[in-house]
Each structure stands twice: as C-alpha cells, then as structure tokens.
C-alpha positions, 0 to 999 in steps of 0.5 A: 285597536280601532275595533276594540275602541269603537266596540267600547264606545258603542257599548257605552251608548247601550241602556244598561238593560240591553247590555250583554253582561246585564242579559247574561246575569239575568237567568242566574238571578232568576234561578236563585230567587226561584230556589230561595222561594222554593226553599222557603215555601217548603217546596224544596226540602231543606235537608236535600237543598238548602236555601241560598240564604243558608248556603250563604251563612254556611260560606261566611262560617267556612270563611271566618274559620279560616278554611275557605282561604286555605282551601282555595290556595291549595286547590288553586295550586293543584289546578294551576300546576295541572293546567300548565303541565296538561297545556304544554303537553297538548300544544306540543303534541297538537302541533306535532300531530297537525303538522304532518302525517307521520306525526298524526299516525304516531301520536293520535291512535294511542291518544285517542285510546287513552281519551276514552278512559274515564278519569275515575278509572284511572284513580287506583292506577294513579295511586299505585304509580304515584302514591297519595301525595300531590302528584296523582292529583296534579297528573289527573288535572293534567289528563283532563286538561290535555285533550280538549286543547289537544283536539282543538290544536290539532283541528285549528292546524288542519283547518288552515288556509292552504295558501298560508302554508304556500306563503311560508314556503314562497317566503322560505320561512323556516319551521320556527318562523312558520309556526310563529307567524303563520300557523299558531296565529292562524290556529289561535281561535280554535286553540282559545276555544280549547283553552276555555274547554280545558279550564272547565275540565280542570276544575271538574278534574280537581273534584275528582282528584281531590278524593284521592286522600286529600287533607287540604283543598276545597274537596277536603272541605266538601268531603269533611262536610259531607261526613257531618251531613253538612249540606249547606257547606256541601253546596257552598263548596260546589258553588265556589267551584262553579264560580272559579270555573266562571271566573277563569272562563271570563279571563280567557274570554277578555284575552280572547277579545284582545288577541282576536281584536282584528276579527269583527265578530269578537268585538260585537 
C-alpha cells in the first residue's frame, strides 16, 4: 500500500509530457495522423483503406442504427463465456501438471499435440460435434484462451523457489493451504502474464469463431459489410476488436499493479 501511494505521489510530480500514459499514446496518434494525411493526399487508395475520418463516420452510422450496441453485447458474452471456461480449465490442468511429474506426463503431451492444431482447422470438426449454434463459438474461444494461461501457470509453478515448498513441508501445510498460501501467490506474476496473453487470444479467437454462421455479433457486422463492399465498416469493426483487446489488457494491468504491489518493479 505504501509503495502504491508513493508511486502515485511521484507520478503527480511528473510533467504530463513525461508520464507513461502520455508517451504510450504518442505513437498511435502519430499513426492516425499519417493515415489521415496519406488518405486525403491520395497516397492510400480510399477503396482499400478509407481515411480515419471516413471510418469514424461509418462507426457513427453503425452506432445510430443500433447495430453496434447489440453486436458488442453478443460478442462480449461469447468472449466472456469462452474466457471463463478456458481459464478455469487452464488453471486446473496447469496446477496439476506443475505440481507433480505424474500429472505432467499424463496431461502435458496430449495438450502439446492439440496446441499445434490451428483454430481454423478445427472449425469443421466443431461444427460436426456441436452444430452451428453458440457452442462451437464459445468452445473455440475457450481453446484459444486455454494454452497461454496453461503454459504460464505450469511455468510459474515449476519456477518457484524450492525453499517455498520446503517451508510448506516444515510447517506441515496441507495441499490446499500450500496452494493458497505459497504456490499460487508465488506463481501469480507468471499467471497474470498468461491472463494478459489469453485475453488477447480471446478476441482473436472471437474473430475466427464468428465466421461460423453468425447472425449476430461484431463478426456478423463485419462479414455483412464485406458482402456490400463497405470497407469503412470492416475497418471500423477491426478497430473495435483492437480497442476491446486494449481495454481488457488495461484492466489486467491495473489488477496486476494491485495484486503485485509488493514488487517494486510493478510500481515504476
């Protein structure tokens, strides 16, 4: 808590142009300006990549029609359900494989085989298994979410200081107490890295999943715009995907700062 307050106090004394948030925003703003200038000057063909101002107008059109709100609600639910399912399985199997050699030998080899299969390659099989409703979409997202978090959970547990495990044995802690007090807190930095990676993959997987006979959601809006050659709406949909990914990553970064405030590097 003291480290967090000290970091906030130090940040207040830093000029705006030197703050991390301002510096991180510079490159996207510069790219937007270059994009706008290139489009208005004719360097970038409007049919292939409309100007940011045109994309913004297309976004307003989509918003006013009510499509955007409905699409975000449907896509958000799919991403949430898929992320929760994939994250829970990843944590359970990551802990199981990380805690024992037997668990590793039983769990890790088949998972590494599945990990090499591309999501697009699984779409026909998922349609055969689960139909064309919501299930295959959610399961594809869960599969994409699973592997980054599983790998980071497994690595975080295996990289723990052996003295922590010796401490648990010396204190005669049960398995549940070791997990709660020693193992998961010690592996938490690596697990949070996996969460950030998994959230990014969740939105990428959503793009793939919404190719399966979607009649609602952000992917449906993008595909419908493609049929009518509305490149501006297609680009707007991609921008929304990227902003959703950025927003969820920022949320995890805030949680990371709070959960790991005992680490001085996190508060720099």
